C-alpha positions as CSV (number, residue, x, y, z in Angstrom):
1,M,136.6,29.1,101.2
2,E,134.1,26.8,99.4
3,Y,131.1,27.9,97.4
4,K,128.6,26.9,100.1
5,E,131.0,28.4,103.1
6,V,131.0,32.1,101.0
7,R,127.2,31.7,100.1
8,D,126.3,30.9,103.6
9,F,128.8,34.4,104.9
10,L,127.4,36.4,102.4
11,E,123.5,35.8,103.7
12,E,124.5,36.0,107.0
13,M,126.1,39.3,106.8
14,K,122.5,40.3,104.7
15,Q,120.7,39.0,107.7
16,N,122.6,41.1,109.9
17,L,121.5,43.8,108.1
18,E,118.0,43.3,107.2
19,N,117.6,42.9,111.1
20,K,119.3,46.3,111.7
21,V,117.5,47.7,109.6
22,Q,114.2,46.8,111.7
23,D,115.8,49.2,114.3
24,K,113.4,52.3,114.7
25,N,116.3,54.5,116.3
26,L,118.0,54.9,113.5
27,S,118.1,58.3,111.4
28,P,116.7,58.1,107.7
29,E,120.3,58.3,106.1
30,E,121.7,55.4,108.0
31,R,118.5,53.1,107.0
32,E,119.3,53.7,103.5
33,E,122.7,53.3,103.8
34,I,121.8,50.1,105.4
35,K,119.4,49.3,102.4
36,K,121.9,50.2,100.1
37,S,124.8,47.4,101.6
38,I,121.8,44.8,101.4
39,V,121.3,45.4,97.8
40,N,125.5,45.0,97.5
41,Y,125.2,41.8,99.1
42,D,122.1,40.8,96.9
43,Y,124.5,41.4,93.9
44,I,127.9,39.5,95.5
45,I,125.9,36.6,96.3
46,E,124.0,36.7,92.7
47,L,127.8,37.1,91.7
48,T,128.8,33.9,93.2
49,D,126.4,32.0,92.2
50,M,126.9,32.7,88.5
51,N,131.1,31.9,89.4
52,H,130.3,28.9,90.8
53,Y,127.6,27.6,88.3
54,E,129.6,29.1,85.6
55,R,132.8,26.9,86.8
56,G,130.8,23.7,86.9
57,S,129.7,23.9,83.1
58,I,133.0,24.9,82.0
59,N,134.6,21.3,84.0
60,Q,132.4,19.4,82.2
């Protein structure tokens, strides 16, 4: 997969979780788990960006 595809996929997954966390029927535990997953996706996206831009600077 190319960087843009991976980034878009991760953003989509994160957005799905953000939509889920809005559900009023979730228990507090479920809501907390989803929030943790969102933070994890943010971290993975950050690592993906760092890897992409770091590779670009090495190849120059």
